[in-house]
N, C-alpha and C positions, 0 to 999 in steps of 0.2 A: 749298445742298446740302452735306452733310458730306464733307470730303475724306478720302482714305485715311490721311493722316498723322494727322488729328484722331481718326480711328477707332482707330488703333493706340495713340495716346496715351491714349485713354479705356480701352482694354483694359488697358494697363499700370497705369493709376491704380487700376483695380478689382482687379487681380490681385497687385500688388506687396506689399500687406500679407500676403496668403497665402504668397507666396514667402518673405518675411522670416520668417513664422511657421514655415514648413517648415524653413528653414535653422536657425533657433534650436532647433527641436525636434531636428533632426539633431545639432546640437552637444550638446544635453543628453543625447540617447541615446548618442552617442559617448563623452562624458565618463563617463557612468554605466557604460557597457560596459567601458571601460578600467579604471575604478576597481574594478568587480566582478571583472575578471580579476586585477587586482593583489591584491585581498583574498583571492580564491580561491587564488592561488598562495602568498601569505603563510600562509594557513591550512594548506595542505598541507605547506609547509615547517616550520611550527611542529609539526605532527603528526609529521613525519618526525624532526625533531631531538629532540623529547621522547621518543618511543618508542625511538629509537636510544640515547639516554642511559640510559633505564630498562633497556634490554636489556643494555647494557654493564655497568651497575651490578649487575644481578642475576647476571650471569655472574661478576663479580669476587667478590661475596659468596659465591656457591655454591662457588667454588674455595677460598676461605679457610676456609669451614666444613668442606668435605670434607677439606682438608689437616689441620685441627686434629683432627678426629675420627679421621683416619687415623693421626696420630701417637699418639693415645691408644690406638687399637686395637693398635698395635705393642707397647705395654706389656701389654695383655691377652694378646696372643699369647705374649709372653715368659713370663707367668705360667702359661699353659697348657702351654708347653714345660717350664718348671721343675717343674710338678706331676708330670710323668712321671719326674723324676729322684729316686730314693730318697735320695741324699745331700742334696739340697736339702730335701726334706720331713722328713728326720730331723734336720736341724740345729736348734740352739737357736732360739727365736722371734726374737731380735734379728738373728742372722745370716741367718735365712731371710727376714726382712723386707727386709734390705739387698740380698739377692740378687734377690728377686722384684719389688720396687718400685723402678723407676728414678726419676730426678728429673722426667721428663715426667709421671709419674702424680701428682706432688705439685705441679703447676703451680697458679698462682693460680686459674684458671677451672675447675679440676677438683676435684670433691669426693672422697669416699672411694672407694678401690678395695678391693673386698671379695671374699672367697672363701667360698663356702658348700659344705657337704658335701651328700650326696645327700638328706638329710632337711631341708635348708633352714636348717640352723644355721650361724651365722657362726663361722668358725674362723680366718680371717686377715684383717687390716685394714692398709691402708697408713698409717694414722694412729697405730696403737698396736700393740705386739708382742702384747699379751694382751687381745683384745677381749672384750666381754661376749657370751656365747653367745646372741644373739637369734635368733629364728626368722623367716625370710622366705619360708617355703614358700607363703604365700598370695599372693605377688606374681605378677603376670601373666608377667613375664619368667622367673621360676623354673619356673612351670608349663609354659611354652612349651618350655624346654630339657629338662624332665623327660619330655615327650611327643614331642619331635622329635630325631632323632639327627643332623641336619645340623649341620656345624661352622661355619655362617655367623654373621656378626655380627648380633645381634638389637638392634633399636632400639625402645625402649618409647615409650608416650605420656608426656606431661609428668605428673609426680607430685610430691608433697611428700615429701622425705626424712624417714625416721623418726629419723635421727641428727642432722640439722642443722635440720629444720623449714623448709628452703628448697625452692623449686621447682627440680627437676632433670630432666634427660633421661638415662635409663639406657641404656648400651650394654653388652652382655653376650655371653659365649661359654660354650659347654658344656664341661664337664670330663668326660672319658670314661676308664673303666678300660681296661687293655690288651685286654680282650675286647670292648670297645665299649659296655659297659653304662654307665648314667648314674652319674657320680661326684660331680657338683655343678655349681656355676656360679661363674664369675668375672665381676665387673661393675665398671664404672666409671661415675661420675656426673659429668655436666657441668651446672654451674649455668646456669640460664636467663639469669642476669645477664650471662653471657658474650655471648649473642646480643643482648641489649639494648644492651650497651656497643658491640658491633660495629655495630649498626644506627645507634646514636646518633653514632658517629664518622664516618659518611659525610657528604657535603655537606649541610649543614642546609637549603640552598635546593633540594634535589632535590624533584621532583614525585612525588606518589603515596604509597600506603601499602605498606610493606614487610612481608611476612608469611612466616614459616617454618611449613610444615605437616609434621606428623609422621605416623606410621602411622594409617590410617583417616581421614585428613583432619582430625586434631586440630590445633588452633592451638598451636604451640610458643612463638612470640614474634611480636609485632606492633609496628610503629612507625608512628604514635604508639602508645605503650604503653597497654594497658588490661588490668589483671590479671584482670578478670572474664571476659575472652575466652580466657584461657589454658586449654587443655584442651577447649575447645568444638569439636565436630566439624562440618565443612562438607561431609562426604562425599556428602550427598544433593543438593547443588547441581549443576546442569548444568555450571557453569564449572569446578568441581573435576574432574569426570569428563573434561572436555575438556583440562584441564591435564595429567592423567595421560597422555592420548593424545599431546599435543603434546610433552611432555618439555622442549623448549627452543624458544622462539620468541615470537611475539606473536599474540594473538587478541583479539577483542572478544566479550563476553558479559555476562549479568546479574551484579550484584554478589553475592559470597558472603556478605558481611555488609553489611546496609543495602539500599537500593533504588537502582534506576537502572542503566544500562549502565556497564560498565568496560572499559578496554583493559588487558589483562594482559600483562606481560612476564614469562615464566616460565623456570625452569631446574631441572633435576634435580640434586640434590646428589650428585655422584659416582654410585656404585652403591647408595647408601643409600636407604631408603624415606622420604626427605625431599625436599620440593619447596619452592622459593622463588619468590615472585612479588612484583611491584610492580604494584599496581592503580592505574590512572590514570582520574580522572573527566574529563569534558569541561572542567571549570573548570581542572583541573591542566594539561591539554594546551594550552588556548587562552587562558590567563590573559594572557600577554604579547601575544598576537595581538589580543585584545580592546582593549587600550590603543591599539595602532597603528590598529586598525580604526575606533575612535571618533574619533580625530584626523582620519584621512583622510575619514571620512564627514562630519564637520563642515565640512571644507573643500569637499568636493564639493557638499554641500547648500547651502552659501552661494553657490557659483557657479551652481548650478541655480536657486536662488531668484531671483538677479539676472536670469538669463536669462528665467525665467517672468514676472517683473514687466515686463520690456521687451516680451516677446511679448504679454502681456495688454494693454499700452497700444496696441500696433499693432492688435491684433484688435478692440479696443473700437470703433474707428472703423469697421472693416469690419462689425462686428455691427450698428451703427446703420444703416449703408448698406444692408445686406441684410435688415434686419428687415421692411421693407415688402414686399420681393420674396418673402420666405418666406411671409408672411401671405397675400399674393395667390395664390401657388402652392398653398398649403394649401386655400384657399377654392375655387380652380378644381378641385383634385383631389376635394374633397368634392362639389362640384356635379356633376362628371363621374361620380362613384360613384353619386350619387342619380339621375342621369339614366339610368343603365344597370342599376339595381337595383329590383326590385319591393319596395315598402315592406312589404307584408303578409307575404310568405313569405321574403324575404331572397334569393330566387333572382334571377338576371339577368332583365331584362324583354325585351319583344318587340323593342325597338330593338337591344339587344345580340345577341339571337338572329339577327336578320337579318344583322348584321355578321359574326358568327362563322360562320354557315352559308355565307355567300358566300365567305368566306376559305377555309374548309375544302374547299369544292367546287373552288375553283381549285387548291388544293394537291393534292387527290386526282387531278385530271386531269393535273397537272404531274408528280406522282411515280408515278402508276399504282397507288396504294394504295387499298384499299376505304374507303368512307365509309357510315355508317348513320345513319338519323334515326328517332327515336321520337316519336310524338305521342300524348299521353295525355289522357283526359277523365274527370272524375268522373261516375260513373253516377247518374242520377236526382237531379242536384244541385238542380234547382228545387224538387222535392218535399221535399228535405232542408231547404232554406231556409224553405219554407212551413210545415213542421212544427216545426222546432227554432229558427228565427230566424236572423238574419244573423250574430250573434256566434258561434253554433255553426257556421255555415257557414264563417266565417273560420277557426275552429279546425280544421275538416275540411281546408281548403286548406293550412293550415300542416302538418297531419299528413301530407298527401300529399307536400308539399315535403320534409319530413324523411325520409320513406321513400325518395324519389328520391336525395337527397344521400347517404344511407347505403348505397345500392345501386350506386353508380357509382364509377369510378376518379377519385379527387380530382385527379390530376395530368394527366389527358388528357380525360376526358369532362366535359361541362358540361350543367347542367340549367337550364331557363328556364320562367317563367310567361308564356305568350303570349296569354292571354285570361282571361275570367272564371274558369272552372274548367278551362281547357285548358292543358296543359303540354307541353314538348318536351325531348328530350335529343339532343345531337349526339355521335356516337360516331366520332371519327377513327380510322383504321387498323383498323376493325372490320368484318368481313364479316357476312353474313346469320346464320350460327349464333351468333356472339357477340352480335349485336343481339337475337336472339330470347331468348337466355339473360338478357341484361340487362333486357329488357322484362318477362319473366316474374318475375324477381327483384323488380322494383319492384312489380308487381301483387301478389305474395305478401306483400311487406313491408307494403303498405297493408292488405291483408286481415288480416294478423297483428295489426294495431293494435286490431282488434275494436271499432271505434267504431260504436255502434248506428245503424241507418238503417231505420226502419219502412217507408219508401216504397220500399225496394229489395227485390226478391224474395229476395235473399240475406240480408237482415236486417242487413247491415253496410255500412259505407262501402267501396266498391270503385271500381276504375278499369278502363277499357277502353283498349287500346293498339293503335295501328297502326304497323307497321314497314316502312320502305323502305330499300333498300340499293343503293349503286352498287358493283358487283363490281370487283375489282382489274383494272386495265388497260382499263376501259371509261369512256367519256365519257357524261355525263348532264346534262341541263338542270336548273338549280336549281328552276325552277317545277315541272318534271315530278316531281322527287324529293319536293317538298312535297305535290303533288297525289296521288302514289302513297301516301304515308303517311296523308293525309287519307282516301283511299278505303279503305285498310285499316282505319282507325279506324271509318269509317262501317259497314263490314262487321261489325266486332266489335260495334258497337251494335245493328245489325240482327239479329244472331244471338244476342242474349241478354245482352250486356255481361259484365264481369268476365272478359275473355279477351284474348288477344293474336292479332292477325292480321297477316300479312306480305304485301307486294306488291313486285315488282321492276319496274324500268323496261323490262326486256326482255320480260317475260311477265306479263300480268295474271292472277295466280292468288293464292290465299290459303292460309296455313297456320294452322290453329287449334290453340291449346294450351290445354286445359282440364283441370285436375286432373292434370297430368303426362302426358296422352294427346295425341298428335299425329295429324293427318289432313289430306290434301290435298283441296281442294274444286274 
């Protein structure tokens, strides 16, 4: 006789590999979870640091640009004020040039400062006392001031200077007569090389692409520099429109140039129609993070691989030990399935029917809920076999089985083949009305298949059905329930077949349902 100690030892010997495997799995999961959390936190930190650095940089650059243009604008304002003084305008060209143009206007990054009369003819230049009288009336900035009386500073799109042949950004102001009429334009030009040098002077290890946008979304300067992109407009892109709304901050959107998403750190350049952005790709943001992530991942994977190998060695022995048990259990399950299934129709067989009906009867009496039973029979089935053969007879039985399965609730009701051409359906928690509905649904589904049957007066394969129900809160004998359903089936056969009849244990009466019409007999 096996002692209790020996039995416990046996249980431990069979379960200990599983316990070790579970513990090893928990270790692997825990290690991976901790590593994933660390990587996620490092990733968020990398994103925060990169975007914060980009935002700080774009703010510094925007302030520098706004300050430089503001200083240049002071020179333009001085010229506008001097234009109104007759003594200045009537002075000789050399004296007038010294008065109107200060040293800021002649700084290295600034080009010519010019004054045009109302016809667009050049009359004063910061570079020469007697400039050539060229006409600039066709320029956009001149036409703007000629048609707009506002005194604000106007910023042009990038263009190539007619005097120097270099890319410049024009800032200009309107000259007005005492009566407010248009008198001309004073302008200053800023070489785009100024912005290029400014962007190139920042930290060479900074992440992202720095871009200055002018009016209408035109690209003024871009770092890394690409001259072909200067003057190109990105105003139609969604990210540019969002940048105009954001003015200052960080957002994520599609690239304005190129493909893929970008994280934009943007800033408005003072009150000017200029915007500055640093566009960051995922590679820019997570470049350093990826290096750390790969190192950490390699270490974690090594540890996990070692754990998996050890777990595999422990489980191998368990697999060998349990292989025979699994095969035996699978065979037993298959045999049990075969023992309770009808091979022809796939429905449960008579043995399973008896088990389920007995169980449901006990449950109905215990819970006080209703229970219904349907017994169906193929009409004139012997004549069908004699005329069409047994293979067609088998096909007809399968057709009836399919109609039953398609007409009942898969999760509660169950269908059975309990004889040659006899079938049954157990309907738990279903009263008489629901049982009648289910029976008629099955009958109509079989009829709808339209399988020819010359020996049947209806010309098609049909079924007759008897229904018996145990009302809620009443007790009934199992044998009486089956007998009542059989009696109802017999009555359906006697009265012409292809119909549903119902009987109850309390009262022997029948309800006939034919073609949607009901009557008590």
